[in-house]
C-alpha positions in Angstrom: 0.0 37.4 -17.2 3.4 36.9 -19.1 4.0 33.7 -17.2 0.7 32.3 -18.2 1.3 33.2 -21.9 4.7 31.8 -21.7 3.4 28.6 -20.1 0.8 28.4 -23.0 3.6 28.7 -25.6 5.7 26.0 -23.8 2.7 23.6 -23.6 2.0 24.0 -27.4 5.7 23.9 -28.3 5.2 27.2 -30.1 8.5 28.9 -30.3 7.2 31.5 -32.9 4.6 33.0 -30.5 7.1 32.8 -27.7 9.6 34.8 -29.6 6.9 37.4 -30.4 5.8 37.4 -26.8 9.5 38.1 -25.6 9.8 41.0 -28.1 6.3 42.3 -27.0 7.3 42.2 -23.5 10.3 44.2 -24.1 14.0 43.1 -23.4 14.2 44.2 -19.8 15.4 43.3 -16.5 11.9 42.2 -15.5 11.7 39.9 -18.5 15.2 38.4 -17.6 13.8 37.8 -14.1 10.7 36.1 -15.4 12.8 33.9 -17.7 14.8 32.9 -14.7 11.7 32.1 -12.9 10.4 29.9 -15.6 13.7 28.1 -16.1 13.9 27.5 -12.3 10.4 26.1 -12.3 11.0 23.9 -15.3 14.4 22.5 -14.0 12.6 21.5 -10.7 10.0 19.6 -12.8 12.6 18.1 -15.1 10.9 19.9 -18.1 14.0 19.8 -20.2 12.2 19.8 -23.6 10.3 23.0 -22.5 13.5 24.6 -21.4 15.0 23.8 -24.8 12.1 25.6 -26.5 12.6 28.6 -24.3 16.3 28.6 -25.1 15.6 28.4 -28.7 13.3 31.5 -28.4 15.9 33.4 -26.3 18.5 32.4 -29.0 16.3 33.8 -31.7 15.8 37.0 -29.8 19.6 37.4 -29.1 20.6 36.8 -32.7 20.9 40.6 -33.0 24.0 41.6 -31.1 22.3 44.7 -29.6 19.5 42.6 -28.3 21.9 40.1 -26.7 23.8 42.9 -25.2 20.6 44.3 -23.8 19.6 41.0 -22.3 23.0 40.5 -20.8 23.0 44.2 -19.4 19.8 43.1 -17.7 21.4 40.1 -16.1 20.6 37.2 -18.3 24.1 35.8 -18.0 24.2 36.3 -14.2 21.0 34.5 -13.4 22.1 31.3 -11.5 19.5 29.1 -13.1 20.4 30.1 -16.7 24.2 29.9 -16.0 23.7 26.4 -14.4 21.7 25.3 -17.3 24.2 26.6 -20.0 27.1 25.0 -18.2 25.4 21.6 -17.4 25.6 18.5 -19.4 22.1 19.1 -20.6 23.3 21.6 -23.4 25.3 18.9 -25.1 22.1 17.3 -26.4 20.3 20.6 -27.1 21.2 22.5 -30.3 19.4 25.7 -29.0 21.3 25.6 -25.7 24.6 24.9 -27.4 24.0 27.6 -29.9 23.1 30.2 -27.2 26.1 29.2 -25.2 28.3 29.7 -28.1 26.8 33.2 -28.7 27.4 34.1 -25.0 31.1 33.0 -25.3 31.6 34.8 -28.6 30.0 38.0 -27.1 32.4 37.9 -24.0 35.4 37.1 -26.0 34.7 40.1 -28.4 34.1 42.3 -25.5 37.4 41.5 -23.7 
């Protein structure tokens, strides 16, 4: 059900509803796994604009340090597809991806 609702938000380029959906679902390990599945699917279909929208939503959700910590504890930074996306050349042209990458680095630098 979540995947269908996320897909609908991505098709309509509706980041506001997508952010609400992420909060509604709860910042859990299951959500991180589903995000990973969506990113993997979109990468295989070269859906970069849709991934950018998804990253924007995750970036908004993770603006609160405690929410970012929760997502990272649930494995967001360890998912191969997300890690590959954030370290690829694609983020250079995507403000949401660049912003989220900076948040990850800032978080890990502060935690050291």
